[in-house]
C-alpha positions as CSV (number, residue, x, y, z in Angstrom):
1,M,-3.7,14.6,-8.0
2,Q,-2.4,12.8,-4.7
3,E,-5.8,12.6,-3.3
4,K,-7.5,11.4,-7.2
5,F,-4.9,8.2,-6.9
6,M,-5.7,7.9,-3.1
7,R,-9.3,7.7,-3.7
8,E,-8.1,5.0,-6.3
9,A,-6.3,3.1,-3.6
10,I,-9.8,3.2,-1.6
11,K,-11.8,1.8,-3.8
12,Q,-9.3,-1.1,-4.2
13,A,-9.6,-0.9,0.0
14,K,-12.7,-1.8,0.2
15,K,-12.7,-4.9,-2.4
16,A,-10.5,-6.2,0.1
17,A,-13.0,-5.5,2.9
18,L,-15.7,-7.2,0.9
19,L,-13.5,-10.4,1.1
20,A,-12.7,-10.4,4.9
21,E,-9.4,-9.3,4.3
22,V,-7.5,-5.9,6.0
23,P,-9.0,-3.0,3.9
24,V,-6.2,-2.2,2.3
25,G,-5.7,-0.6,-1.3
26,A,-2.6,0.3,-3.6
27,V,-2.2,1.7,-7.2
28,I,0.8,2.7,-9.3
29,V,0.9,5.9,-11.2
30,K,3.7,6.3,-14.3
31,G,3.2,9.5,-16.4
32,G,-0.2,10.2,-14.7
33,K,-2.0,6.7,-15.6
34,I,-2.7,4.3,-12.6
35,I,-0.7,1.1,-14.5
36,A,-1.9,-1.4,-11.5
37,R,-4.1,-2.0,-9.2
38,A,-4.7,-4.2,-5.9
39,Y,-5.7,-4.8,-2.8
40,N,-4.8,-7.7,0.4
41,K,-5.3,-10.8,-0.3
42,R,-3.6,-12.7,2.1
43,R,-6.3,-15.2,3.7
44,N,-6.9,-17.1,0.4
45,P,-5.0,-18.3,-0.9
46,H,-3.3,-17.9,2.5
47,D,-0.5,-16.0,1.1
48,A,1.9,-13.9,4.1
49,T,3.2,-12.0,1.0
50,G,-0.2,-10.9,0.0
51,H,-0.2,-7.2,0.6
52,A,-1.6,-4.9,-1.5
53,E,1.2,-3.4,-2.2
54,I,3.3,-6.1,-3.3
55,A,0.6,-7.3,-5.6
56,A,0.8,-4.1,-7.6
57,I,4.2,-3.6,-7.9
58,K,4.0,-7.5,-9.9
59,K,1.2,-5.9,-11.8
60,A,3.1,-2.8,-12.6
61,C,6.1,-4.8,-13.2
62,R,4.4,-7.1,-16.0
63,K,2.7,-3.7,-17.6
64,T,6.0,-2.2,-18.2
65,G,8.0,-5.5,-18.8
66,D,10.6,-4.1,-16.3
67,F,11.7,-4.9,-12.4
68,R,12.8,-1.0,-12.1
69,L,9.2,0.8,-11.8
70,T,11.6,4.4,-12.3
71,G,9.0,7.2,-13.2
72,C,6.7,5.3,-11.2
73,D,4.5,6.3,-7.6
74,I,2.8,4.0,-5.5
75,Y,-0.5,4.9,-3.6
76,V,-1.1,2.6,-0.6
77,T,-4.1,3.4,2.1
78,L,-2.0,2.2,5.1
79,E,2.2,3.2,5.8
80,P,4.5,-0.2,4.4
81,C,5.0,-2.8,6.7
82,A,8.9,-3.7,5.9
83,M,8.4,-6.3,3.6
84,C,6.5,-3.6,1.2
85,A,8.7,-0.3,1.8
86,G,11.7,-3.1,0.7
87,A,9.8,-3.9,-2.3
88,C,9.4,-0.5,-3.3
89,I,13.1,-0.2,-2.8
90,N,13.8,-2.9,-4.9
91,S,11.6,-1.8,-7.6
92,R,12.6,1.6,-7.6
93,I,9.4,3.2,-7.5
94,E,10.1,6.9,-6.5
95,N,7.4,8.0,-4.3
96,I,5.5,6.2,-2.0
97,F,2.3,8.1,-0.9
98,F,0.0,6.6,2.1
99,G,-3.0,7.4,4.1
100,A,-2.8,5.9,7.4
101,Y,0.0,5.4,9.8
102,D,0.8,2.0,10.9
103,E,1.8,2.4,14.6
104,K,2.5,-1.6,14.7
105,A,4.2,-2.2,11.1
106,G,4.9,0.9,9.4
107,C,8.2,0.9,7.5
108,C,8.1,4.3,5.9
109,G,8.4,7.0,9.2
110,T,6.4,5.2,12.5
111,L,8.7,2.2,13.4
112,Y,11.8,2.7,10.7
113,N,11.6,4.5,7.3
114,L,13.3,2.0,5.4
115,P,12.6,3.9,1.9
116,A,15.1,7.1,3.4
117,D,17.9,4.9,4.5
118,P,20.9,6.1,3.1
119,R,22.6,2.3,3.0
120,F,20.3,1.2,0.5
121,N,20.4,2.1,-3.9
122,H,17.6,3.4,-3.3
123,R,15.7,6.1,-2.0
124,S,11.9,6.6,-2.5
125,Q,10.2,9.9,-0.9
126,V,7.8,9.3,1.5
127,A,4.5,11.0,2.1
128,G,2.0,10.2,4.6
129,E,-1.3,11.4,5.7
130,I,-3.1,11.7,2.3
131,L,-6.9,11.4,2.7
132,H,-5.7,10.1,6.5
133,E,-9.2,10.4,8.2
134,E,-10.8,8.1,5.2
135,C,-7.8,5.3,5.3
136,A,-8.0,5.1,9.0
137,K,-11.8,4.8,9.4
138,L,-11.7,1.7,6.7
139,L,-9.3,0.0,8.9
140,S,-11.4,0.9,12.2
141,D,-14.4,0.2,10.5
142,F,-13.5,-3.2,9.4
143,F,-11.9,-4.1,13.1
144,R,-14.7,-2.9,14.9
145,A,-16.9,-5.1,13.2
146,K,-14.3,-8.3,13.2
147,R,-14.1,-7.8,17.2
148,Q,-17.9,-7.4,17.2
149,K,-18.9,-10.7,15.3
150,Q,-16.5,-12.6,17.8
151,D,-17.9,-11.2,20.9
152,K,-21.1,-12.8,19.6
């Protein structure tokens, strides 16, 4: 089941790549059904908070009519950063599933593990490396193409 939902997040990440955005996608699942889909959208409209996770959480909150996403899981192609991990905690996401680790900004196990910190009022369970190779390839292909374009 995890792979099925991660594949949906990968579809969202591919949409981001088509817009020259870093290819990160996210879906939020409740009761075995996707209730929100989103992808990175930071370049246009110039929004530092335009991460896939934040957009998906906002959509899920509107859909459920509550800021508490109790009983919801998020699937994201890249390990959430501090902002996104914090948003998962604050929205009470139960499980965070991600594909690729983020060596530079990951806060679900790489640089820090915010969702596991007992000082917060909520802790999300975290599982990484779901379809890791596919998720990592999306990112490496994107940045390779970007570098090649700059070299010309």
